[in-house]
C-alpha positions in Angstrom: 12.1 69.8 0.5 12.2 72.7 2.9 11.4 71.7 6.5 9.5 74.6 8.1 7.0 72.8 10.3 6.4 69.7 12.4 4.4 68.3 9.5 7.4 68.8 7.2 9.8 67.2 9.7 7.4 64.3 10.1 7.1 63.7 6.3 10.9 63.9 5.9 11.3 61.4 8.7 8.9 59.0 7.1 10.8 59.3 3.8 14.0 58.4 5.7 12.3 55.5 7.4 11.0 54.3 4.0 14.5 54.5 2.5 16.0 52.7 5.5 13.5 49.8 5.4 13.9 49.4 1.6 17.7 49.4 1.9 17.5 46.9 4.8 15.4 44.4 2.7 18.5 43.8 0.5 20.9 44.0 3.4 19.0 41.4 5.5 18.9 39.0 2.6 22.7 39.4 2.3 23.2 39.0 6.1 21.0 35.8 6.1 22.9 34.2 3.2 26.3 35.3 4.5 25.9 33.8 7.9 26.9 30.2 8.6 25.0 29.9 11.9 21.5 28.6 11.1 19.8 30.3 14.0 21.3 33.7 13.1 20.5 33.2 9.4 16.9 32.3 10.2 16.6 35.4 12.5 17.8 37.6 9.6 15.3 35.9 7.2 12.5 36.3 9.7 13.3 40.0 10.2 13.4 40.5 6.4 9.8 39.3 6.2 9.0 41.6 9.1 10.7 44.4 7.2 8.5 43.8 4.2 5.6 44.5 6.5 7.3 47.6 7.8 7.6 48.9 4.2 3.9 48.2 3.6 2.9 50.0 6.9 4.9 53.0 5.8 3.2 53.0 2.4 -0.1 52.9 4.3 1.0 55.8 6.5 1.9 57.8 3.4 -1.5 57.1 2.0 -3.3 58.0 5.2 -1.6 61.4 5.3 -2.1 62.1 1.6 1.5 61.8 0.6 3.0 59.4 -2.0 5.6 57.0 -0.7 9.0 58.4 -1.4 12.5 57.7 -0.2 14.9 60.2 1.2 18.5 58.9 1.1 19.9 58.5 4.6 23.7 58.7 5.0 23.6 56.8 8.3 22.1 53.8 6.5 24.5 54.1 3.6 27.4 54.1 6.0 26.2 51.0 7.8 25.9 49.2 4.4 29.3 50.5 3.3 30.9 49.4 6.5 29.5 45.9 6.0 30.7 45.7 2.4 34.2 46.9 3.4 34.4 44.3 6.2 33.3 41.4 4.0 35.7 42.4 1.2 38.5 41.6 3.7 37.4 37.9 3.6 37.2 37.4 7.3 37.0 34.0 9.1 33.4 32.8 9.0 32.9 32.9 12.8 34.2 36.4 12.9 31.9 37.4 10.0 28.9 35.8 11.8 29.7 37.9 14.9 30.2 41.0 12.7 26.8 40.4 11.1 25.1 40.2 14.4 26.7 43.5 15.4 25.7 45.1 12.1 22.1 43.9 12.7 22.2 45.4 16.2 23.4 48.8 14.8 20.7 48.9 12.3 18.0 48.0 14.9 19.3 50.8 17.1 19.0 53.2 14.2 15.5 52.1 13.3 14.4 52.3 17.0 15.6 55.9 17.0 13.7 56.6 13.8 10.4 55.2 15.0 11.0 56.5 18.5 11.0 60.0 17.0 8.3 59.5 14.4 5.7 58.1 16.9 5.5 61.1 19.2 5.5 63.5 16.2 2.5 61.6 14.8 0.8 62.0 18.2 1.6 65.7 18.3 0.1 66.1 14.9 -3.1 64.4 16.0 -2.4 61.3 13.8 -3.3 58.7 16.5 -3.9 55.8 14.0 -0.5 56.6 12.3 1.2 56.8 15.7 -0.3 53.4 16.6 1.1 51.9 13.4 4.5 53.4 13.9 4.6 52.2 17.5 3.8 48.7 16.4 6.8 48.8 14.1 8.9 50.3 17.0 8.0 47.4 19.2 9.0 44.9 16.5 12.3 46.6 16.1 12.9 46.5 19.8 12.1 42.8 19.8 14.5 42.2 16.9 17.3 44.1 18.8 16.7 41.9 21.9 16.9 38.8 19.8 20.2 39.9 18.2 21.6 41.0 21.6 21.0 37.5 23.0 22.7 36.0 20.0 25.7 38.4 20.5 25.8 37.3 24.2 26.1 33.7 23.0 29.1 34.6 20.9 30.6 36.4 23.9 30.0 33.3 26.1 31.6 31.0 23.5 34.6 33.3 23.3 35.0 33.2 27.1 35.0 29.4 27.2 37.4 29.2 24.3 39.8 31.6 26.0 39.6 29.7 29.2 40.3 26.3 27.6 
């Protein structure tokens, strides 16, 4: 696909977002089952359900702009997933794996925030106000997920400090 206009750039971005969300469905299931901390596992499960809604919203956006839902492979997402696979293949201690999983979740949320943070104003510039509202709703949910994961990461850091002090 040749990108020669804002419309082309927007559609390409939607395809990357669609790929990202679909890849993260599987990754979030793996993170949930691979995490021993129940609170973290539940957070990943809940975000997976939210991600299913994100996929549906993107399909609705494609429909609204007259495009068929299509994925465009994204090397950043592939890299995040590959990093996780490489780390888990080293058979780390479970607590270290839990902390790594939280960090991996944070990385993916930052990436998704960047995606939706760029797509939303593009939709506005293209006069697609309803689409922009839909994308902004997803952006807010991604920001909330990042905040939740950041709080969990801080709990790990606090536990490490008390362990080091003991």
